[in-house]
N, C-alpha and C positions, 0 to 999 in steps of 0.2 A: 504493500500500500504506500509506504513512504517512498520507495524507489520510483513508483509510477508518478507520484506528485512531483518528485524532484525532476524527473524527465520532462514532465509537462511544463514546469517552471523554466527549465533550461531552454526548451523550444520556444516558449513565449518571449523570453528575453532575446533570443536569437532573432526572432521576427522583428521585434522592436528595434534592435541594433541594425538590421538590414534596412528598415524604413529610415532610420536616421542617416545611414550612409547615402541612401538615395536623395535625401533632402540636402545633405551637406555637399555632395558631389552630384549635382543634377545632370541629366543627359538631355539630349534634344527632345526625346519623347516625353520627358517630364516637364510640364509647363504649368503656368499659374492656373490654367483652366482645368487640367486633369489631376494635378497633384492632390487637391482636397479629396477627390474620390479614392485615390490610392491610399491616402492617409486613413480615411474612415474605414476602408475595407480591411487594411492590415490591423488597425486597432481593434476592429471587431473580432478578428481571429485570435489575437493574443489575449484579448479579454476573457476568452473561454479557457485559457490555460493558466492565467495568473490570478491572484487574489484581487478583489474588487478595488480596494484602496490603491494598490500598486498600479492596477490598470488605469485608473483615473489619473494618477500622477504622471504616468508615462504618456498618456494621451495629451495631457497639458503640455509636457515638454516637447512632444512632436509638433503640436500646433505652434508653439513659440519658435521652434526651429524653422518651420515653414514660413513664419512671418519674417524671421531674420534673414533667410536665404533667398526667398522668392517674392516677397511683397515689397514693391517700391516704397520708399528708397531701401534697397537691399543692404544687408549687413548692419541694419539698425532695427530697433523695435518700434520705430515710428510708423505711422500710417498717414499718407497724404490724402487719400480719397475715402469718403464715407462708405463707398461700396466695399472697399477692402476691409474696413473695420467691421462692417456687417458680416462679411464673409468669414472673418476670423471668429467672431462671436458665434456665428451659426455653426462653423466647424467644431468649435469647442463644445457647444451644446449638443449637437448631433452625436459627436463622438462619445460624450459622457452618457447620453441617453441610451445609445445602442449598447454601450458597455454595461450599464446597469440592467437593461432589459435582458440581455443575453445571460448575464450572471444570475439574474433572478430566475429565468427559465431553466437554467442549468440546475439551480438549487431545487426547483420544483420537480424536475425530472429525477434528480437524485433521491428526493424524499419519496416520490412515487415508487421508484425501484426498491427503496428500503422498506416501504410499507408492504409492497408485494412480497418481498422476501420474508418479512415477519408474519404476514398472513399465511404464507406457505409453511413457515416454521410452526405456527400455531396449529395448523391442520395436521401436520406430521406429528406434533406433540400429542394432539388429541387421539390420533390413531394408535400411537405407541402406548398411551395410557390404557386403551381398550384391550390391548394384547396382554396386559398383566392383571392377574387377580388381586394382587396386593400392590397398589400404587406407591406405597412407602418405599419399595425397593428402588424407585426411580428418583429419590430425593437428590442424589448426587448429580444426576442428569439435569434436573431442574436448576440446581445451583449453577451449573455450567452455562445453561441457557440465559439465566439472569445476569451472569457476569458478562456474557457476550452482548446483551442489550445495553448494559451500563457503559461498556467500552472504556473502563478505567476511570469513569467520572466519579465513582464512589465505591466504597467497599460494600459488598453484598453478602449477607449472611441469611440462611434460611434453615428452619427447623420446625418440628412438630411441637416441641416443648422448649421452654427457655433453658432447661437443664442440659439440653443437647449442645448449646452454644456456650462453651466455657469462657469465651472472651468477653461476654457481656458483663457490665458493671451492675450495681444495684438498681440504678435509675433505669437502665435499659431493660433489665429483667422485669421491673414493675410495668414499664410501658409495653413490653412484649406480652405479658399476661393480660393487661387491659385490652390490647388489640385482639388477643385470642378470645377473650370473653365477650367483648362487644361486637366482634365480627365487622369492624369498620376500620378504615385507614386512620392512623394517628400521626401527628408530627407536623412538619413544616407545610404551610399553605393548604392544610386539609380542613381547617376550621375546627379541629379538635386537638387540643394540647399543642398549639402552635409554638409554645415556648420550648418544645423539645428540639434538640440539635439534630436528631435523626428522624428518618421517615420509616414508618411501620406499615406494611401492606399485608392484609389478612389473606389466608388461603381459604377463600369463601366457598362453603357448601350451601345447600338450600336453607338450612336452619342453623348452622353453626360454622365456626372457623376451625379448620383442622391443623393449622400451622400459621407461621408468620415469617415474612421476609423483612429483614432489617437492613435499610440503606444507611450506612454509617457515614456521617459527615457529608461534605460536599455541598455545593450550592444547588439544591434541587427545588424546583417549583412543581408541586404536585399537579397543578392545573395546566402547566405549559410544557413540561418535559414529556415528549412523545414516548420515550422508552419506558417511562413509569407506567403509562397506560398499557403498553404491550406486556410489561412485567405483570401487571395486575391480571391481564387476560390469561397468561400462563398459569398464574397461581389459582385463578378461578377454575381452570380446566383440571388442575390437580385436586381442588376441593370437590368438584363434581365427581371425579373418579373415586375419591374416598366415599362419597355418598353412595355411588353404585356398589362399592365393595360392602359397605354396611348393610345396604338393602339386600344384597345377595346373601350375606351371612344371616340376616334375620329370616329371610325366606327359607334358607337351608335349615336353620334351627327349627322353624315351624314345621317343615316337612319331616325332620327327624323326630320331633316331638309327636307328630301325628302318627308316624310309622311306629314309634315306640308304644304309643297307646294302642294302636291296632295289633301290634305283636303281643302286647300284654293281654289284650282281650282274647286273641286267638289262643294264647297259651293257657289261660284260665278255662276257655271253652274246651280245649283238648284234654285238660286234666279231668274236667267234669265228664266229658264224653267217654274217656277211657276207664274211669272208675265207676261209672254208673252201672254197667252190666255186672261186673263181679260183686259189687255191693248189693245189688238187687238179688243176685243168686244167693249170696250169704244170708240176707234177710229172709228170703223165702225158705231156705233150708232150715235155718234156726227156728223160724216160726212153726214149721211143720213138726220139728222135734219137740218143741215146748207145748204146742197145742194138741198134738196127736200121739203123745208118748204111749198111752195105753193101747192104741190101735195099731201101732207100727211094730213090725217084727224087728229082731236084732239086725238082720241083713239090711232092712230099709233104713234103720237108724244109722248103721255103719255107712250106707251109701250117702246119706245126707251129711254125715260128719266128714267123709272123704271129699265131698263136694265143697263143703265149707273150707276144708284145708286147702284144696286146690285153688279156690277163688281167693283165699287169703294170700296164698303165694303169688297169685297174679297181682293183687293190690300191692304187695311188697315189691314186686318187680317194677310196677308202675311208679312207686315211690322212689325206688333207686334211680330209675330213669329220670324222674323229675329233678332229683337232687343233683345228679350228674350233669344234666342239661343246664341247670342253674349255675353250676360251677364253671362249665365250659363257656357260658355266655358272659362271664365277667371280663372286665378290661385287663389286658396284658396277662392273660392266663398262661401259665407255664405248665405243660404236661410232661412229667418225667417219662423218658423213653429209653429203651435199650434193645439190643438185638434179641429177637424171639424166634422160635421155630414155628412155622406155619402148622406142621403136623401136630405139635403139642397143643396149640390153641384150638384146632378143630377137635381134637380128642377131648379137651376140657369142656367144650360146648356140648358135645354128645353125652359126656358123663353127666352134665348138669340136667340135660333133657331126660336121661334115664331116671335120675333121682326124683324128678317131678312126675314121673309116670306118665309121660306124654303119650297120646294115642298111638303114635308110631314114630319111628325115627326116619330121617331122610336117607335117600341113597347118596352115599358120599364117594366122590372121585377126586383124589388129590394127586396131581402130577408129581412124578419123582424128580428128585434133584432140585427142589425149590430152594432159593437162597433164604438166608435169615432176613427178617424184617426189622427195621429200626422203628419200634412202635411201643404204645402202651398196651400191654397184653390185656388188662382188665377191660379197657374201653373197646378194643377190637372184639373181644369175646362177647361183650354186651351187644355190639352191633349184630354179630352173627346170631346170637341168641334171639334178638328181636326179629330179624328177618326170617329165620327158620320157624320160630314159634308162630309168626303171623301167617306164613305159607301153609303150615300144617292146619291151622284153624280154618283156612279157606280153600283147602285143596279138595279135590274130588274124592279120592280114595287112597288107601295105603299104597305106597310106592310111587305116588305121583309127585312127591317133593324131592328135588335133587339139589345137592350141593357139589358144585364143581370148582376146583381150585387149580389155577394154571398161571403160567407166567407169560405176559404179553407186553411188548414195547416198554421195557424199563420198569415194569411194575408187576405186582401179584394181584390177580383178579379173582374175587370170590363171586360166584354166580349161584344165586338161589332161585329156583324156578318151581312153579306149581301149576296145576290145571284147574284153578278155582274160578271165581267169578270174573276175574280180570279187572282192567281199568279202562276208563273211557277218556278220549281226547287229551286234554291238557294234564290230566292226572298221571299220564304215563311217565312223565319226567319227574314229577314231584311226589308221587305216592297218593294214596287215596284214604282219607280219614274214614270213609264209609266201610273200609275193610279193617278198621280198628287200629291203624298205625298211630295216628295222633302224636302223643309225646314221644313214642318210640321212634317215629320217623324223624322228628326234629332232632332227637338225640343222634340218630344215625348220620344225618347231615352234618351236625356239629362235630362229631368224631372224625368224619372224613375231612372236614375242613382243617382241623388242628393237625392232621397228619399230612396235609397237602395232597390229599387224595380226592376222590369224587364218588358220588353215589347217584345212580340213575335207574329208572324203571321203564320197562317196555313189555310188549307181548312176545312170547317165544315164537321164533320164526317157524319152527317145525310143528308144534302143537297148535299154534294159532289161537290159543286161549290161555287163561291164567295170567300170571305175572312173572317176569324175569327181572330180578333185582341184581344189579351189577355194582359191586363194592370194590373199588380199586385203590390199592395203596402203593406208593412209589417205593422203589428200592432205596437203600441207604445212599448209593452214589447219586441218584437223581435228586434226593432231598438236599444233599450237600450242594449240588449245582444250583438248585432253585434258591437256596439260601444265599 
């Protein structure tokens, strides 16, 4: 910038020097008639390259040289004819007028270019703010833009709180906080606290200020300095971006609150749904024993007692599932894991089913050579127990429930299939509460999630009825890569 101004000044002085040489050493083609035109033309050109005051002074010297060299009597500053005097006055006036108008037009053009650049800068700044969820990350970028606008005329500081700006003194901190609270400009020529030495511009949102820009010292006129208005526009864009961020956070919080309430309602509904059937069976059996003891045989009483025991075990399992799900739903839950044998976990689940005297056991096929799984054995067994127990309850006949365990694509897959009532539409991927999954299904999904695995449901391709539950757990190597 400085080199360009220096080059323009040098060229302007060179043009003026050339004009003076022409006037000092006139040629035949330079006469009293055409010399004024040449003088005005050249002075118009160098006035575009030199400061206004210097251009006016050089134009006056050129007119005086024209009078000295070419106006009779030559080599004097006297004028014999009134026409020559009018000519000199006219030349001086026209030269100065053209110089002033050209300089003024140049200033207007420069201001228009500057305003266009700042308008473009403001648009780019607005677009950049929209790309960031948290506009506070762009505070340093805003500071650089404000410094560019001030062009060294004042020291510019910007922050969201006064504590961020360690260089502020007690008076400046008080003014900063007042500007932040009142959401209005303070300081010189603002009509508010004009006695302050500095200018304070708020980062205005729709209802409050999010920060303040402090213009320290300098001779700043709030109403006249164009860069101050541009700076306020940049600050307002930042304030509106902070408004958008706060609105987005409030909307997200409202959605999360609604989702939490919905989840809580579904959770309570699932608990009531899952426990209603076994509790009703227990109540019916207990009532039969109490009210019809004299008419019931020992075998019938034993049958009702076994039914109460079985349904009580079911309620206990539901309670365990509920407690486990509540624990897994907590924030930053850490589940202890270690390498476990797939065969041992499947055997433990089958043993538990035998102890409960399940109607029948599933057909089990476990592929040979399966690797150890890095998992929580208790949780995985609980998932398999839920899936198999649910399949047995809704299967068509003994032998229709199968458990296949195999290795696929970096993980171990547990497939539990039955030939029961099946699922419809969207329930294929999420499970079906009408089949009694409820809390058990939510627990299965939670266990799969904490193990970085997945759980899905579909209809078996071969049988074309019933449900195929696919529970996949990644191998230890895949878990480490995912982490």
